[in-house]
N, CA and C of each residue as an Amber inpcrd file, in Angstrom:
protein
   699
 -14.2310000  11.8330000 -20.3060000 -14.6240000  11.5230000 -19.0260000
 -16.0680000  10.6490000 -18.8900000 -16.1750000   9.8620000 -18.3460000
 -17.0280000   8.8220000 -18.3760000 -17.5610000   8.5050000 -16.8770000
 -18.5910000   7.6560000 -16.5810000 -19.6610000   7.9700000 -15.3610000
 -19.2340000   6.5330000 -14.5130000 -18.9290000   4.7240000 -15.4710000
 -18.6440000   4.3340000 -15.6190000 -20.2440000   3.1630000 -15.0410000
 -20.6530000   4.2140000 -15.8230000 -22.0440000   2.8960000 -16.0240000
 -22.2410000   2.4870000 -17.3590000 -21.9710000   0.8800000 -17.4580000
 -21.6440000   0.1330000 -19.1740000 -22.9980000   0.8960000 -20.1310000
 -23.2010000   1.0460000 -20.5900000 -23.9390000   0.8340000 -21.9990000
 -24.3020000  -0.1190000 -23.0830000 -23.8950000  -1.1250000 -23.2970000
 -23.5200000  -1.4830000 -24.0410000 -22.2070000  -2.9260000 -23.8600000
 -22.7310000  -4.0390000 -24.0150000 -21.5730000  -5.2170000 -24.0660000
 -21.0650000  -5.3070000 -26.2490000 -20.3370000  -5.3820000 -26.4290000
 -20.1230000  -5.3790000 -27.4720000 -18.6770000  -6.9010000 -27.9870000
 -18.4760000  -6.5780000 -29.2140000 -18.1480000  -8.4750000 -29.4440000
 -17.0630000  -7.2540000 -30.3680000 -15.5230000  -8.5820000 -29.8610000
 -14.5790000  -8.0440000 -31.2400000 -14.6980000  -9.2090000 -32.2470000
 -14.5170000  -8.5880000 -33.2950000 -14.6560000  -8.7650000 -34.5060000
 -13.6850000  -9.4610000 -35.3450000 -12.7690000  -8.2600000 -34.8030000
 -11.2070000  -8.4500000 -35.6600000 -10.4380000  -7.6140000 -34.7770000
  -8.1990000  -7.8510000 -34.7810000  -7.6020000  -7.9450000 -34.1620000
  -6.4870000  -7.3750000 -35.4940000  -6.5070000  -6.1620000 -35.6280000
  -5.0890000  -6.6110000 -36.2780000  -3.6800000  -5.5800000 -36.1680000
  -2.8300000  -6.1590000 -36.4790000  -1.6400000  -5.4440000 -35.6630000
  -1.4570000  -3.6080000 -37.1710000  -0.9680000  -2.7220000 -36.0770000
  -0.9860000  -2.0770000 -37.0180000   0.4560000  -1.8550000 -37.3190000
   0.7940000  -1.6140000 -38.3800000   1.7240000  -1.2970000 -39.0310000
   2.6290000  -0.0700000 -38.1090000   3.9100000  -0.8610000 -37.6290000
   4.9840000   0.0550000 -36.9840000   5.3700000   1.2390000 -38.0960000
   5.7000000   1.2390000 -39.0720000   5.9400000   2.3730000 -39.7210000
   5.0080000   3.6560000 -39.5900000   3.4770000   3.2420000 -39.4060000
   2.1610000   3.8160000 -40.0680000   2.4090000   4.9790000 -38.6570000
   1.6090000   5.9490000 -39.4960000   1.1360000   6.9000000 -38.0100000
   0.7200000   6.0190000 -36.5550000   0.1190000   5.0400000 -36.5600000
  -0.3210000   4.0380000 -35.8620000   0.8440000   3.6080000 -34.9760000
   2.1210000   3.7030000 -35.2970000   3.2380000   3.3300000 -34.0970000
   3.4410000   1.7420000 -33.2190000   2.6590000   0.8810000 -34.4190000
   2.3050000   0.1120000 -33.3450000   1.0090000  -0.3560000 -32.9980000
   0.2560000  -1.8630000 -32.3970000  -0.6820000  -1.4210000 -31.5310000
  -0.7380000  -2.3120000 -32.4780000  -2.6020000  -2.2120000 -32.2370000
  -3.4260000  -3.0820000 -32.1940000  -4.9280000  -2.0490000 -33.2750000
  -5.3170000  -2.9570000 -34.0260000  -6.7220000  -1.9290000 -34.6540000
  -7.7550000  -3.1330000 -34.2990000  -9.1220000  -2.7530000 -33.0540000
  -9.8100000  -3.0340000 -32.9280000 -11.0030000  -3.3700000 -33.7030000
 -11.5760000  -3.6320000 -33.9990000 -13.2180000  -4.0570000 -34.3560000
 -14.4000000  -4.5400000 -33.1670000 -15.2280000  -3.4280000 -33.0630000
 -16.2790000  -4.2830000 -32.4370000 -17.9890000  -3.7880000 -32.7040000
 -18.3060000  -4.9810000 -32.3050000 -20.0030000  -5.1710000 -33.0500000
 -20.8520000  -5.7860000 -32.3060000 -22.1810000  -5.2430000 -32.9050000
 -23.0570000  -5.5540000 -31.8460000 -23.2520000  -4.1720000 -31.4470000
 -23.0450000  -3.1610000 -31.4930000 -23.3070000  -2.5600000 -30.4410000
 -23.8880000  -0.6620000 -31.1760000 -25.1070000  -1.2470000 -32.0550000
 -25.9110000  -0.2410000 -32.9250000 -26.1610000   0.5940000 -31.6970000
 -26.5800000   0.6150000 -30.3920000 -27.3580000   1.1460000 -30.1190000
 -26.5350000   3.0370000 -29.2760000 -25.1970000   2.6780000 -29.2460000
 -24.5210000   3.5260000 -28.7340000 -23.5210000   4.4910000 -30.1990000
 -24.0420000   3.5000000 -31.2010000 -23.5750000   4.2800000 -32.5600000
 -24.3840000   5.4520000 -33.1840000 -25.7710000   5.5810000 -32.7970000
 -26.7970000   6.0060000 -33.0550000 -26.4410000   7.9220000 -33.9680000
 -25.3310000   8.4740000 -32.5680000 -25.0000000   9.6450000 -32.8440000
 -23.3740000   9.9560000 -32.7980000 -22.5250000   8.3470000 -33.5740000
 -21.5940000   8.4490000 -33.1150000 -20.9610000   9.3940000 -34.3990000
 -19.0630000   9.7580000 -33.7340000 -18.5800000  10.7410000 -35.1620000
 -17.2710000  10.4430000 -34.6520000 -16.1920000  10.5590000 -35.9330000
 -14.8270000   9.8850000 -35.6080000 -14.7910000  10.5960000 -34.9990000
 -13.2240000  10.7650000 -34.2380000 -12.8950000  11.0470000 -33.1090000
 -13.2210000  10.4520000 -31.8460000 -14.3040000  10.5650000 -31.6450000
 -15.2670000  10.2080000 -30.2840000 -14.6230000   9.4230000 -29.6540000
 -14.4650000   9.7470000 -28.3050000 -14.3000000   8.6410000 -27.3250000
 -15.2830000   8.2340000 -26.8330000 -14.5500000   6.2450000 -26.8660000
 -15.5080000   5.4110000 -26.4510000 -14.6750000   4.6570000 -25.5150000
 -14.9220000   4.2100000 -24.2520000 -14.2900000   3.6340000 -22.8150000
 -14.6040000   1.7990000 -23.9000000 -13.2650000   1.1520000 -23.5530000
 -13.7460000  -0.5160000 -23.9570000 -12.9020000  -1.0860000 -22.8030000
 -13.8760000  -1.5710000 -21.9780000 -13.2410000  -2.1800000 -20.8360000
 -12.5340000  -1.5040000 -19.6680000 -13.4850000  -0.0600000 -19.7610000
 -12.4070000   1.1780000 -19.2900000 -11.8270000   1.9150000 -19.7000000
 -10.7290000   1.1020000 -20.7220000  -9.9190000   2.4410000 -21.4020000
 -10.6740000   2.8270000 -22.3180000 -10.5800000   4.6420000 -22.7340000
 -10.5340000   5.8480000 -23.1330000  -9.8170000   5.1480000 -24.6030000
 -10.9910000   5.5300000 -25.8680000  -9.9790000   5.0290000 -27.2280000
 -10.6300000   5.5150000 -27.8320000 -10.0180000   6.2000000 -28.7610000
 -10.5870000   7.2950000 -30.3030000 -11.4010000   5.8400000 -31.1260000
 -12.2680000   6.6360000 -31.4160000 -12.9010000   5.1830000 -32.8200000
 -12.3440000   6.5220000 -34.1870000 -11.9080000   5.0930000 -35.0130000
 -11.0350000   5.9840000 -35.9840000 -11.9720000   5.2800000 -37.3650000
 -12.9030000   4.6260000 -37.2160000 -14.4720000   4.1570000 -38.0840000
 -15.3320000   3.3350000 -37.2340000 -16.4710000   3.7740000 -38.3480000
 -17.2990000   3.5770000 -38.0300000 -18.4270000   3.0630000 -38.3960000
 -19.6210000   2.3460000 -38.9290000 -20.5720000   2.1400000 -39.1410000
 -22.1660000   1.7310000 -38.6960000 -22.6950000   1.6160000 -38.6090000
 -24.4180000   1.2720000 -38.2220000 -23.8070000   0.5360000 -37.0630000
 -23.4290000  -0.9910000 -37.1900000 -23.3770000  -1.9840000 -35.8570000
 -21.6800000  -2.1660000 -35.5230000 -20.9360000  -1.1800000 -35.9920000
 -19.2680000  -1.7480000 -35.5940000 -18.4880000  -0.1860000 -35.8850000
 -17.8400000   0.3000000 -34.7730000 -16.6950000   0.8280000 -35.2000000
 -15.4690000  -0.1120000 -34.4380000 -14.1340000   1.1850000 -35.0850000
 -13.4570000   0.8150000 -34.5840000 -11.9720000   1.2430000 -34.3270000
 -10.8780000   0.9740000 -33.3040000 -10.3930000   2.5360000 -32.5220000
  -8.6250000   1.3300000 -32.4790000  -7.6690000   1.8880000 -32.4530000
  -6.6630000   1.5770000 -32.0450000  -6.1290000   1.8220000 -31.2280000
  -5.2470000   0.7740000 -30.0070000  -5.0070000   0.4390000 -29.2090000
  -3.4700000   0.6030000 -29.2790000  -2.5270000   1.4140000 -28.5350000
  -0.9370000   1.7700000 -28.6470000  -0.3580000   0.4340000 -27.9230000
   0.7450000   0.6790000 -28.1940000   1.5080000  -0.7110000 -27.5050000
   1.4630000  -0.7880000 -25.9480000   1.6260000   0.5640000 -24.7740000
   1.7040000   1.1170000 -24.0380000   0.0180000   0.9360000 -23.0210000
  -1.3390000   1.1030000 -24.0060000  -2.1690000   0.5030000 -23.6650000
  -2.7670000  -0.9620000 -23.4970000  -1.5510000  -1.8300000 -24.2340000
  -1.5670000  -2.7580000 -24.5060000  -1.0740000  -3.4250000 -22.6440000
   0.2990000  -2.7900000 -22.9250000   0.4680000  -3.0880000 -21.7700000
   0.3290000  -3.2710000 -20.2250000  -0.3730000  -2.5030000 -20.4400000
  -0.8640000  -1.5650000 -18.9510000  -2.3730000  -2.7520000 -18.5510000
  -3.2040000  -2.6800000 -19.9910000  -4.5170000  -3.1250000 -19.3670000
  -4.7200000  -4.6620000 -19.9280000  -6.3790000  -5.1320000 -20.4920000
  -6.1300000  -6.4040000 -20.5480000  -6.6140000  -6.9460000 -21.8640000
  -6.5270000  -5.4250000 -22.5880000  -6.7690000  -5.4920000 -24.1040000
  -5.7580000  -6.0550000 -24.3950000  -4.9400000  -6.6020000 -24.0870000
  -3.6400000  -7.3860000 -24.5750000  -3.7240000  -8.8030000 -25.1610000
  -5.0920000  -8.9820000 -24.2110000  -5.6640000 -10.4120000 -23.9360000
  -6.6130000 -10.9020000 -24.9790000  -7.2160000  -9.5200000 -25.0690000
  -8.3800000  -9.8910000 -26.2100000  -7.9640000 -10.5620000 -27.3180000
  -9.6570000 -11.5090000 -27.3960000  -9.6620000 -12.3290000 -28.7340000
 -10.5500000 -11.9920000 -29.4770000 -11.1150000 -13.0150000 -30.9500000
 -12.2880000 -12.6760000 -31.9490000 -13.4710000 -13.3950000 -31.0860000
 -14.2040000 -12.6650000 -30.6320000 -15.7570000 -13.4710000 -30.1420000
 -15.5100000 -12.3940000 -28.2530000 -14.1190000 -12.1030000 -28.1520000
 -14.7320000 -11.4640000 -26.3690000 -15.5260000 -10.1400000 -26.9020000
 -16.0850000 -10.2980000 -25.6140000 -17.2160000  -9.5620000 -25.2460000
 -16.2600000  -8.6390000 -24.2700000 -16.4270000  -7.3240000 -24.5560000
 -16.1500000  -6.0110000 -23.4830000 -17.2900000  -4.4160000 -23.4430000
 -16.8620000  -4.7520000 -21.9550000 -17.7820000  -3.3760000 -21.7550000
 -17.4460000  -1.7850000 -22.3070000 -18.3380000  -1.6130000 -23.2720000
 -19.0360000  -0.4420000 -24.1950000 -19.4400000   0.7760000 -23.1330000
 -18.7070000   2.2880000 -23.1650000 -19.6870000   3.0770000 -22.5800000
 -19.1150000   4.6620000 -23.4870000 -20.1900000   5.4190000 -23.8210000
 -19.7660000   6.5690000 -24.3630000 -19.3010000   8.1690000 -23.4120000
 -18.6350000   9.0150000 -24.3550000 -17.6180000   9.5610000 -23.6710000
 -19.4620000  10.2870000 -23.0780000 -19.5440000  10.8970000 -21.3970000
 -20.3300000  11.8520000 -20.2610000 -20.8280000  12.9150000 -21.5870000
 -21.9330000  13.2620000 -21.8310000 -22.9180000  14.4190000 -22.2840000
 -23.0540000  15.6100000 -20.6320000 -22.6830000  16.5790000 -21.2260000
 -22.9590000  17.8490000 -19.9490000 -24.0720000  17.2220000 -19.4460000
 -25.5670000  16.7320000 -20.0180000 -26.7230000  16.6620000 -18.9200000
 -27.2250000  15.3800000 -18.4810000 -26.3830000  14.4020000 -18.6720000
 -26.6270000  13.5980000 -18.3770000 -26.0570000  13.3760000 -16.5260000
 -27.3700000  11.9900000 -16.1890000 -26.8440000  11.8860000 -14.3870000
 -25.6070000  11.6850000 -14.9160000 -24.8760000  11.3570000 -13.2710000
 -23.4870000  11.3370000 -12.8360000 -24.1570000   9.8310000 -12.0760000
 -24.9450000   8.6540000 -12.5860000 -25.1020000   7.7790000 -11.5550000
 -24.2530000   6.8750000 -11.1540000 -22.8980000   7.2870000 -11.7510000
 -21.7520000   6.2640000 -11.1040000 -20.6760000   7.0870000 -10.8050000
 -19.5090000   7.3140000 -10.8050000 -18.9020000   8.3870000 -10.7340000
 -17.8330000   9.4480000 -11.6070000 -17.2880000  10.2650000 -11.7950000
 -15.6350000  10.4960000 -12.4060000 -15.1260000   9.3010000 -12.6960000
 -15.0900000   8.9360000 -13.9880000 -14.1220000   8.2140000 -14.4080000
 -13.2280000   8.4990000 -15.7860000 -12.1520000   8.7060000 -15.5780000
 -11.7840000   9.1820000 -17.0640000 -10.6320000   8.4480000 -17.8680000
 -11.5370000   6.8950000 -17.8140000 -10.8870000   6.1960000 -18.9180000
  -9.2460000   5.6320000 -18.8210000  -8.2030000   6.2570000 -17.6960000
  -6.8810000   5.7040000 -17.8960000  -7.1860000   5.1710000 -16.5320000
  -6.8840000   3.5050000 -17.0240000  -6.5640000   2.4510000 -16.4340000
  -5.1140000   2.5210000 -15.3760000  -4.9050000   2.3660000 -14.3670000
  -3.8360000   2.2440000 -13.4450000  -3.5650000   1.4010000 -13.2380000
  -3.8030000   0.0970000 -13.5830000  -3.1500000  -0.9980000 -13.2390000
  -4.1380000  -2.2960000 -13.3040000  -3.7500000  -3.8130000 -14.0540000
  -4.5640000  -4.3190000 -14.1050000  -4.4370000  -5.5230000 -11.9700000
  -5.6200000  -5.8200000 -12.5830000  -5.9480000  -6.7910000 -11.1080000
  -6.3130000  -8.3990000 -11.3770000  -5.7830000  -9.4080000 -10.5460000
  -6.2750000 -10.5960000 -10.6230000  -7.0960000 -10.9510000 -10.3350000
  -8.0150000 -11.6710000 -10.2870000  -9.3620000 -11.9980000  -9.4270000
  -9.2430000 -12.9320000  -8.8590000  -8.7970000 -13.0060000  -7.6170000
  -8.6650000 -14.6180000  -6.0900000  -9.7250000 -15.3690000  -6.5650000
 -11.1910000 -14.7770000  -6.1890000 -12.1200000 -15.6370000  -6.1950000
 -12.9440000 -14.8790000  -6.0140000 -14.3350000 -15.4220000  -6.8560000
 -15.6160000 -15.1130000  -6.9520000 -16.3330000 -16.3080000  -6.2840000
 -17.3250000 -15.2220000  -5.2260000 -18.4060000 -16.6880000  -4.0010000
 -19.1090000 -15.6900000  -3.8370000 -20.5690000 -16.6520000  -4.2240000
 -21.9360000 -16.1660000  -4.2540000 -22.2880000 -15.1900000  -2.6390000
 -23.1260000 -14.9990000  -2.5540000 -23.5440000 -13.8980000  -1.5830000
 -24.6870000 -13.9220000  -1.9650000 -25.8160000 -14.9800000  -1.8980000
 -27.5110000 -15.0770000  -2.5170000 -27.2600000 -15.1890000  -4.2500000
 -27.6910000 -13.5910000  -3.9620000 -28.0920000 -13.6230000  -5.5700000
 -26.6500000 -12.6590000  -6.2550000 -25.9270000 -12.5360000  -4.6130000
 -24.8180000 -11.5240000  -5.6720000 -23.6290000 -12.3370000  -5.4700000
 -22.5420000 -11.0780000  -6.1750000 -21.4990000 -12.3170000  -6.2490000
 -19.9240000 -11.3780000  -5.7380000 -19.2570000 -11.7320000  -4.5760000
 -18.5470000 -11.1300000  -3.8580000 -16.9440000 -11.6090000  -4.5480000
 -16.7120000 -10.4820000  -5.5790000 -14.6840000 -10.3520000  -6.1420000
 -14.0100000 -10.3200000  -4.9830000 -12.7070000 -10.9590000  -4.8530000
 -11.5380000 -11.0710000  -4.5250000 -10.6210000 -10.0000000  -5.6600000
 -10.5830000  -8.8920000  -5.7670000  -9.3290000  -8.5430000  -6.5830000
  -7.6960000  -8.2700000  -5.8860000  -6.5540000  -8.8170000  -6.9240000
  -4.9420000  -8.6000000  -6.1900000  -4.7210000  -7.5930000  -7.2770000
  -4.1930000  -6.0460000  -7.3500000  -3.8420000  -4.8750000  -8.0260000
  -2.3640000  -5.9100000  -8.2010000  -2.1290000  -5.5690000  -9.7930000
  -0.3600000  -6.0210000  -9.5790000   0.6050000  -4.8560000  -9.1970000
  -0.4330000  -3.9580000  -8.9940000   0.4710000  -2.6250000  -8.9320000
   0.0150000  -2.6530000  -7.4630000   0.7300000  -3.0460000  -6.3910000
   0.1890000  -2.9780000  -4.8660000   0.2300000  -1.3290000  -4.0630000
   0.6380000  -0.6110000  -5.1550000   0.7410000   0.3850000  -4.1750000
  -0.2550000   1.3400000  -5.0030000  -1.8410000   0.9310000  -5.8320000
  -2.7240000   1.4180000  -5.4500000  -3.8360000   0.9530000  -4.4830000
  -3.5260000   0.1080000  -3.6000000  -4.3690000   0.0250000  -2.7580000
  -4.3520000   1.4740000  -1.8080000  -3.4460000   1.8750000  -1.7290000
  -3.7310000   3.3560000  -0.8970000  -4.5240000   4.1540000  -1.1800000
  -5.7200000   4.1700000  -2.7000000  -6.4010000   4.7250000  -3.0630000
  -7.5910000   4.0430000  -3.0500000  -7.5590000   3.1300000  -2.6660000
  -8.8390000   1.7510000  -2.2180000  -9.1190000   2.8220000  -1.1060000
 -10.7870000   2.4700000  -0.7050000 -10.9330000   2.6220000   0.8630000
 -12.2760000   1.6950000   0.6470000 -12.7080000   1.3860000   1.8950000
 -13.8670000   0.4840000   1.9430000 -15.0740000   1.5540000   1.9420000
 -16.3590000   0.8600000   0.9890000 -17.3950000   2.2120000   0.8890000
 -16.9460000   3.2020000  -0.2180000 -15.7000000   2.8280000  -0.8720000
 -15.3280000   4.2050000  -1.8060000 -15.5030000   3.7640000  -3.1760000
 -15.2870000   4.3540000  -4.2430000 -15.1310000   3.7590000  -5.8900000
 -14.0210000   3.2010000  -5.8410000 -14.5260000   2.3720000  -6.8040000
 -13.4180000   2.2890000  -7.7110000 -14.0310000   1.3790000  -9.3700000
 -13.3810000   1.5490000 -10.2670000 -13.8410000   0.8300000 -11.5100000
 -13.2590000  -0.3050000 -12.0570000 -14.2070000  -1.5340000 -12.4830000
 -13.5510000  -2.6320000 -12.5090000 -14.0570000  -2.6650000 -14.2360000
 -12.7170000  -3.1540000 -15.2880000 -13.7480000  -3.0000000 -16.5680000
 -14.9010000  -2.1100000 -17.4070000 -14.0660000  -0.8190000 -16.3500000
 -14.8620000   0.2340000 -17.6960000 -16.2650000   0.5550000 -16.3520000
 -17.0170000  -0.2510000 -15.1250000 -18.0930000  -0.2300000 -14.5700000
 -17.4760000   0.4930000 -13.0550000 -17.9640000   1.1330000 -12.8380000
 -18.2850000   1.7780000 -11.5200000 -18.4870000   0.9410000 -10.1290000
 -18.2810000   0.3820000  -9.1810000 -18.4360000  -0.3000000  -7.9980000
 -18.0040000   0.2790000  -7.1550000 -18.7790000  -0.5970000  -5.6820000
 -18.4000000   0.2110000  -5.2180000 -17.3590000  -1.0980000  -3.5770000
 -16.6480000  -0.8060000  -3.0260000 -15.6020000  -1.5390000  -2.5360000
 -16.0260000  -1.9800000  -1.1570000 -16.2610000  -2.9560000  -0.8370000
 -16.7810000  -3.8280000   0.3680000 -15.4510000  -4.1430000   0.9310000
 -14.4440000  -4.2560000   0.9600000 -13.5410000  -4.4510000   1.8690000
 -12.1690000  -4.2590000   1.5160000 -10.6160000  -3.6390000   2.1810000
  -9.5420000  -3.6510000   1.8430000  -8.6330000  -4.1460000   2.8460000
  -7.5620000  -5.1120000   2.4360000  -6.4660000  -5.4480000   3.0440000
  -5.7340000  -5.1470000   2.8720000  -4.7440000  -4.4150000   2.6950000
  -3.5120000  -3.9900000   3.0160000  -2.7100000  -4.6790000   3.1150000
  -1.4160000  -4.6220000   3.0570000   0.1730000  -5.4790000   2.7840000
   0.5420000  -6.1370000   1.2410000   1.8870000  -6.6270000   1.1550000
   1.7730000  -7.5000000   0.7530000   1.8400000  -8.1730000  -0.1580000
   0.5560000  -9.3990000   0.5340000  -0.3290000  -9.7560000   0.1690000
  -2.3720000  -9.2740000   0.1170000  -2.0780000  -8.0500000  -0.2680000
  -3.1640000  -6.8760000  -0.1380000  -4.6540000  -7.2650000  -1.2770000
  -5.3720000  -7.3280000  -0.9650000  -6.6910000  -7.4770000  -2.1730000
  -8.3070000  -6.2790000  -1.9220000  -8.3370000  -6.0530000  -2.3600000
  -9.7770000  -5.4030000  -2.2580000 -11.2810000  -6.3460000  -2.6480000
 -11.8170000  -5.9770000  -2.1520000 -13.4960000  -7.0220000  -2.2810000
 -14.6890000  -6.4390000  -3.2420000 -15.6570000  -6.6280000  -4.2090000
 -16.7630000  -6.0580000  -4.9610000 -17.5320000  -6.6930000  -4.5870000
 -18.9620000  -6.1580000  -4.4550000 -20.3920000  -7.5170000  -5.0110000
 -20.7000000  -6.6060000  -6.4250000 -21.3840000  -7.7410000  -6.7200000
 -21.8830000  -7.4330000  -8.0080000 -23.4470000  -8.0800000  -7.9110000
 -24.6210000  -7.1030000  -8.0000000 -25.5780000  -7.8480000  -7.5040000
 -26.4290000  -8.0010000  -8.7910000 -27.6400000  -8.9270000  -8.6230000
 -27.9710000  -9.5300000 -10.2150000 -27.9990000  -8.4300000 -10.6910000
 -28.5700000  -7.6020000 -11.1240000 -28.7700000  -6.1920000 -12.1990000
 -27.3070000  -6.4170000 -12.3520000 -26.2630000  -6.0820000 -11.7920000
 -25.0980000  -5.7670000 -12.8040000 -24.4420000  -7.0480000 -13.0510000
 -25.0710000  -8.2140000 -13.1320000 -24.4940000  -8.9530000 -13.3230000
 -24.7590000  -9.1870000 -14.7330000 -25.8510000  -8.8900000 -15.2840000
 -26.6650000  -9.3720000 -16.3610000 -25.6940000  -7.6110000 -17.1700000
 -25.0910000  -6.8280000 -17.0470000 -25.2190000  -5.3230000 -17.7850000
 -23.3040000  -5.7830000 -17.5890000 -22.7110000  -6.0950000 -17.1590000
 -21.2510000  -6.5710000 -17.5220000 -20.0290000  -7.6320000 -18.0580000
 -19.5610000  -7.9580000 -18.6070000 -18.3560000  -8.9100000 -19.7050000
 -17.9670000  -8.9640000 -17.5780000 -18.0260000  -8.4770000 -16.5130000
 -17.4040000  -9.0370000 -15.7110000 -17.6210000  -9.9770000 -14.4430000
 -18.6700000  -9.8010000 -14.9980000 -19.6190000 -10.5060000 -14.0530000
 -19.1920000 -12.4930000 -14.3080000 -18.9010000 -12.2450000 -15.5640000
 -18.4580000 -14.0540000 -15.8500000 -17.3740000 -14.7080000 -16.1030000
 -16.0290000 -13.7200000 -15.3440000 -14.8760000 -13.6480000 -14.8990000
 -14.6140000 -14.8890000 -14.4590000 -13.3410000 -15.7570000 -14.0940000
 -13.1300000 -16.5510000 -13.3490000 -11.5580000 -15.9120000 -12.6090000
 -11.6670000 -17.2040000 -11.5800000 -10.6210000 -16.6380000 -10.7500000
  -9.4540000 -17.0090000 -12.0010000  -7.7330000 -16.2190000 -11.4730000
  -7.2730000 -16.1130000 -12.2360000  -7.1340000 -15.3740000 -13.2190000
  -8.7110000 -14.4920000 -13.7380000  -8.7570000 -14.0900000 -15.4180000
  -8.4570000 -12.2640000 -14.3680000  -8.3360000 -11.1820000 -15.5050000
  -7.4120000 -10.5940000 -15.0770000  -8.7960000  -8.8910000 -15.3850000
  -9.0620000  -8.3400000 -14.3030000  -9.7940000  -7.2690000 -14.7860000
  -8.8810000  -5.5270000 -15.0640000  -9.7180000  -4.8140000 -15.7020000
  -8.7140000  -3.2220000 -15.7830000  -8.8280000  -2.2670000 -14.1010000
  -8.0360000  -1.7970000 -13.9800000  -8.1380000  -1.0180000 -12.4050000
  -8.2900000   0.2570000 -12.8910000  -9.2040000   0.9630000 -12.3290000
  -9.1320000   2.5130000 -12.3570000  -9.7800000   3.0040000 -10.9570000
  -8.6330000   3.5570000 -10.3750000  -9.2980000   4.2520000  -8.8090000
 -10.0440000   5.5700000  -8.8710000 -10.6510000   5.7830000  -8.1710000
 -10.8310000   7.0560000  -8.0510000  -9.9720000   8.6990000  -7.7750000
 -10.2050000   9.1350000  -8.7100000  -9.2220000  10.1570000  -9.3020000
  -8.9700000  11.2850000  -7.7980000  -9.8190000  11.2920000  -7.1020000
 -10.1390000  12.0500000  -6.1520000  -8.8510000  11.5790000  -4.7740000
  -8.9660000  10.0760000  -4.8410000  -7.3970000  10.4640000  -3.8400000
  -5.9080000  10.6810000  -4.1690000  -6.2290000  10.2070000  -5.3460000
  -5.0190000  11.1650000  -5.9170000  -4.6590000  11.9630000  -5.3550000
  -6.1200000  13.2080000  -6.0730000  -6.0760000  14.7100000  -5.7260000
  -5.1550000  15.5180000  -4.6440000  -6.2300000  14.9960000  -3.4170000
  -6.2360000  14.9570000  -2.0220000  -4.7350000  14.8830000  -1.4730000
  -3.9590000  13.5310000  -1.8810000  -2.6910000  13.4300000  -1.3470000
  -1.7070000  13.9050000  -2.2870000  -1.6960000  14.7220000  -3.5460000
  -0.8380000  15.5160000  -4.1810000  -1.2090000  17.0400000  -3.4410000
  -2.1150000  17.1730000  -2.5050000  -2.4220000  18.9400000  -2.5660000
  -1.7140000  18.4990000  -0.8250000  -1.9180000  17.7770000   0.0230000
  -1.7140000  17.2400000   1.5610000   0.0900000  17.4220000   1.3490000
   0.0660000  16.7190000   0.2860000   1.8780000  16.6160000   0.1090000
   2.7590000  18.1060000  -0.1520000   2.0970000  18.4920000  -1.2480000
   2.3080000  20.2750000  -1.3210000   2.3280000  20.9570000   0.0700000
   1.0280000  21.0340000   1.0950000   0.8740000  21.4300000   2.1770000
   2.1530000  21.3070000   3.1170000   2.2690000  19.8710000   2.9130000
   3.3630000  19.8930000   4.2220000   4.8030000  20.4220000   3.4980000
   4.9550000  20.1210000   1.8650000   6.3840000  20.6840000   1.8000000
   6.4440000  21.5030000   2.0170000   5.4470000  23.1560000   1.8770000
   5.7490000  23.9030000   1.5400000   5.5140000  24.3710000   3.3220000
   5.0650000  24.0130000   3.8930000   4.2820000  24.1420000   5.8440000
   5.4180000  23.9790000   6.5900000   6.0380000  22.5250000   6.4540000
   7.2390000  22.3300000   7.1410000   8.4790000  22.2170000   6.4720000
   8.6170000  22.4290000   5.4410000   9.7640000  22.7400000   5.0600000
  10.1110000  21.4020000   4.2470000   9.5000000  20.2060000   3.8520000
   9.5550000  19.6800000   3.6180000   9.4470000  18.4030000   4.4430000
   9.1190000  18.5910000   5.9180000   9.6080000  17.8890000   6.9190000
   8.1770000  17.0620000   7.3240000   7.7820000  15.2420000   6.8060000
   7.2060000  14.9020000   6.7600000   6.4560000  14.3470000   8.3510000
   7.8420000  14.1180000   9.2630000   7.4860000  13.9150000  10.5110000
   6.3410000  14.9070000  11.5200000   6.1400000  16.0620000  10.8310000
   5.0430000  16.9130000  10.9700000   3.8440000  16.1580000  11.1930000
   3.5570000  15.1470000   9.8040000   2.6850000  14.5340000   9.1910000
   1.8880000  13.3410000  10.1510000   3.5540000  12.7570000  10.0620000
   3.3750000  11.8660000  10.7890000   3.5580000  11.4710000  12.3960000
   4.0760000  12.9330000  13.2130000   3.3170000  12.9480000  14.3840000
   2.0470000  13.0350000  14.5100000   1.0490000  14.2850000  13.4580000
  -0.1730000  14.5180000  13.8390000  -1.1110000  12.9720000  13.8200000
  -0.7950000  12.1640000  12.6050000  -1.5260000  11.0610000  12.0440000
  -1.6680000  10.4590000  14.0220000  -0.2890000   9.6750000  14.5960000
   0.4090000   9.2310000  15.3550000  -0.7200000  10.2170000  16.7150000
  -1.1670000  10.8970000  16.8210000  -1.8450000  11.5500000  18.1640000
  -2.7920000  11.0420000  17.3320000  -3.3570000  11.1780000  16.6390000
  -5.5390000  10.7900000  15.6120000  -5.3280000   9.3570000  16.2640000
  -4.3830000   8.6020000  16.2920000  -4.4360000   7.6200000  15.8400000
  -4.6380000   6.8720000  17.8680000  -3.6800000   7.6800000  18.6990000
  -3.5960000   7.2750000  19.6420000  -4.7790000   7.7580000  20.9200000
  -5.2120000   9.0620000  20.4220000  -6.9290000   9.2460000  21.0460000
  -8.1760000   8.5360000  20.8820000  -7.6620000   8.2060000  19.5270000
  -8.8540000   7.1540000  19.1980000  -8.8790000   5.7800000  19.8770000
  -7.2810000   4.9190000  20.2810000  -7.3820000   4.2780000  20.7240000
  -7.7980000   3.8950000  22.2450000  -7.7690000   5.5290000  22.5740000
  -7.5200000   5.7950000  24.3910000  -9.6680000   5.4530000  24.8500000
 -10.1960000   5.9840000  23.6980000 -11.4760000   5.7790000  23.6440000
 -12.7170000   4.7200000  23.9830000
């Protein structure tokens, strides 16, 4: 579990293919350096979020650590596009006494999103992003949370549909703390939606499946009635 508050920006210093015959089952071993601040209490097997992806520490020394990235993770995240000297957002797993300044982040990336535009707004930057999996847009709500490359951010705008997108704003302070601020149009970011939305959806579906014998027209009628009442006001 993480908070979405990036602790350190690290540097990828090595990418080594893992032997498909080994226990790693293929994938890539990443070595990430310039992160001594988050390794003072490190242990083998610890979880560290790399660009919002929960990975397990397999080796470490005073200034660097190694993690294995499975083929499935490479396909579903932007970690597959990392190169030597790429910079990445890092956060250690949360402790029980940590203040939850961000939101509950699992480190399980749902999809990647392409940056459509980056627009300055005084000293802030507005990022417009389009998810590869458009289905996640139903969980993204204005003023809600979303995790971009491991950073907890507030959604400022959502547009649904086939060409749907959402926007977030990075204040000047955040721009200095995360690698996402330096990305340009056309680049990809990892997206993790707020898990609360998924639980709510499943609970509502389960309730109506049981109460109405699986007839979701009851829910549709309820929503339609609420919308009609709102439009009459």
